N, C-alpha and C positions, 0 to 999 in steps of 0.2 A: 505609187501614183503616177511618177515620171519614170519608170520600166514599162509600165502596161499602160499607160494613157488612159488608164480609167479615173472616174471620179471617186472621191474619197470614200463616201457610201459602198460603192463598188467593191472597193478593197476590202472595207470592212465586212462584209457581206460575205467575201469568201475567206475570212480567217476565222480561225475555231473557236467556235462559243464554250468558256466553261463558267460553270453555273456557280455562283455566291451562293454563301455557308448559309442557310438559313436555323433558326432557332437554337443557335449557337450559346453558349454560356454564357460568353463574355459579350457584348453588343459593340457596337463601333460608335464614335461619337457620334457621328451622322445619323445613326440607326436610334439614338438616344434624344435627339434632336427633333426627330420626326413624331418620336413617340410623346415628347411632352408638348410638342403642335399639338397635334390631333387631341390631346388632352384637354389641351386650353381652349380650343374651336368649340372643343364638346360643353363644356362648361359653360363658356358665354352662351351660347346657342339654347342651353336648356335655360340662363339666367334671364334672358331675352324673351322666351316662350312663357315661363314662369318666373316673374320678378320678385321672388321672397327672400329675406334674409337669409335662408338656409342656401338658397341659388346662390347668392352675394357671397356668401362664405365658401362656399366652394370655390369658386371663380378666383377668389382672394387666396386660397391654399394654391390651387395652379398657376399663378400668376406669381411667385414667389421668385425674386432672382431676375425677373424680368425687366429690362433697359428703358425705365421709362421717362419723360422727358416734361417738366413743370409747363405751364402758362408763357412761362419768359424764357424757357428752353434750358435753364439748367437739367441735367443729366440725374435721375436718382435709380435705387432698385430698393426693396425693403423684405426682410424675412419676417418671418413669426415666431413672435416669444415662446419657446419649449417651458410647460409648466412642469412642476417635481413630479406627477404625475407621466412624464413623457408627452404629453398630448399639446396641444398648441392650445395658450391660454388667452387669445383673439387680443393681442397685442402687435401692434404693426413696427418692426425696429427698420425706420428710415435711416438710409444708409447713403449721405451725403457727404463725399468724403472726409475730411477727418471728423467731422459734427457727427454724432449719431444722434436721430429725435425718436422719440418712440409717439405712435400715435392711438387711441383708444378704439376700440371697437365703438364706442355707443359714438362716436364722433364720425368714422364710418356709414352708420347705419341712418345717422340723422340726415347727413348729406343725401344717402339713400331715397329716405321717404321725401324729405324736399324736391328730389329730381324728378320723383314720379309725377308732380301736379305740373311738370315745365314741359309745354310742346312745341316751343320756339326756342332759338340759339341760346344757350348760356353764354353772355357775354364776357362774362369773367369769374373766376371761382367765388368771390364773395357774395354772387346772383345765390348761390347756393345755400346763403345761411351765413351767422356770423359763428362759423365753426373752428376751433383751434386744428391748425396742419389744414385746412380746405384744401392750400395749394399743391398741396398732395395727392389728395382724396380726389379733386376736379378733373387729372389726366388718368385716370384710374378710371372713373365713371365713364370718361369719353372711350379709351378702348375697348370697353368693355361696350359699348356700344350703346349707353345708357341713355346720354347727354347728345345734344350737338351744339358744338363751338363755331366761331369766327373762323373765317378761311385763313385768316393770318394767324389765328394762334395755332389752328389745327398744322399748318406749315412748322411753328416753332415748336409744336411737341413732337413732330416727325408723323406724316402722315403714313397710316398702316394700313388703308383700307384701298 
């Protein structure tokens, strides 16, 4: 740029272009992240269009290991427990530092069903009902776009939209 007096964009336009590798056996970390992002977006879109238990389950599968935060701002992730047959057995293992908790699928479904009837902001997790583990379900339902939360809580959970 200094030698030619051209802008950065002009210098780049004169450099030779090398095409990246497509459909390689091993994909880059960024390509993997992009793939997971697209899958997650598609599952959430489908869940919003057709809010059913099966679409909720598919979204929950897609968002394993996603970094969530509770309404108070505490970070957590979850994984699904795998049964003897190698399939997910509908139990969410919450990884919250050293302490690991589990959430049953029935609790998630109950909160999901309770959220369907609420059109206004859900001011706190307990507004979804007296459900075991609702403080972890609340940010999940918010991230899926199924509930609206107050702005102050949205900031604590990490504004993702």
